[in-house]
C-alpha positions as CSV (number, residue, x, y, z in Angstrom):
1,M,-1.6,-77.4,66.8
2,D,-1.6,-76.5,63.5
3,T,1.2,-74.0,62.4
4,E,1.7,-72.3,58.9
5,K,5.1,-72.5,57.3
6,P,6.4,-69.1,56.2
7,I,6.2,-68.4,52.5
8,P,9.2,-69.3,50.8
9,V,10.8,-65.9,49.3
10,E,14.1,-65.8,47.1
11,I,16.2,-62.3,46.1
12,H,18.1,-62.2,43.2
13,H,19.7,-59.1,41.4
14,A,17.9,-57.8,38.3
15,M,20.4,-55.5,36.8
16,S,24.2,-54.6,37.7
17,F,24.5,-52.2,40.4
18,L,25.5,-48.7,39.7
19,D,28.4,-47.0,41.9
20,V,26.7,-43.5,42.6
21,V,28.9,-40.6,43.9
22,L,26.8,-38.3,46.2
23,C,28.1,-34.5,45.9
24,T,26.4,-31.3,45.3
25,S,26.8,-29.4,42.7
26,S,28.5,-26.6,44.5
27,D,31.1,-29.4,46.0
28,I,31.9,-30.2,42.5
29,R,32.5,-26.9,41.2
30,S,34.6,-25.8,44.2
31,G,36.6,-29.0,44.1
32,H,35.4,-30.4,47.4
33,C,33.9,-33.5,46.1
34,D,36.2,-36.5,47.0
35,A,34.6,-39.4,44.7
36,G,37.1,-42.0,46.3
37,N,35.6,-41.4,49.8
38,P,33.3,-44.3,50.7
39,N,31.0,-41.9,52.8
40,N,30.2,-40.1,49.3
41,R,29.5,-43.3,47.4
42,I,26.6,-45.9,47.6
43,Y,25.6,-48.8,45.3
44,L,22.0,-48.5,43.4
45,G,20.2,-51.4,41.9
46,M,17.2,-53.2,41.2
47,I,16.5,-56.7,42.9
48,H,13.5,-59.1,42.3
49,V,11.8,-60.6,45.4
50,V,10.6,-64.0,44.3
51,H,7.4,-65.2,46.3
52,K,7.2,-69.0,45.6
53,G,3.6,-69.7,47.2
54,S,3.5,-73.1,48.1
55,G,6.2,-74.2,45.6
56,Q,3.8,-74.7,42.7
57,H,5.3,-72.8,39.4
58,Y,2.0,-71.1,38.7
59,E,2.1,-69.5,42.1
60,R,5.4,-67.7,41.8
61,H,5.5,-64.1,41.6
62,Y,8.0,-61.4,41.4
63,E,8.3,-58.1,43.0
64,R,10.9,-55.6,41.7
65,R,12.4,-53.2,44.2
66,I,15.1,-50.2,44.2
67,V,18.0,-51.0,46.8
68,T,20.6,-48.7,47.9
69,M,23.4,-50.5,49.6
70,N,27.3,-49.1,51.4
71,S,29.7,-49.4,48.6
72,T,32.2,-50.9,51.0
73,S,32.1,-54.3,52.8
74,P,29.5,-55.4,54.5
75,F,27.6,-54.0,51.9
76,N,24.7,-53.2,54.2
77,Y,21.3,-52.1,52.8
78,L,20.6,-48.3,53.4
79,S,17.4,-48.1,51.9
80,V,14.6,-50.8,49.7
81,S,11.7,-49.3,48.0
82,K,8.3,-50.3,48.0
83,P,7.6,-52.8,45.1
84,V,8.2,-51.1,41.5
85,M,5.2,-51.7,39.3
86,Y,5.6,-50.8,35.5
87,S,4.0,-51.7,32.4
88,I,4.9,-51.2,28.7
89,S,1.9,-50.3,26.3
90,D,1.4,-49.6,22.5
91,Y,0.4,-46.1,21.7
């Protein structure tokens, strides 16, 4: 029986993660926002998902995705976006 091998994938971070405090503007104005509370914080960043194909260099391609994670150990993923596509063009 011929079984296919899974396509190798690696994940690399693409930028430093941002420490984001999640408070409403009314909580901030009233002083009820506790920025030190881990339940009010997340990490936000971009990762590269590297698809290696069969191992040939020319078959590699990268997906960029936005991720949010817990700000405390074990830093579990809260969300992972669909692939982010962007392009730079000259006007």
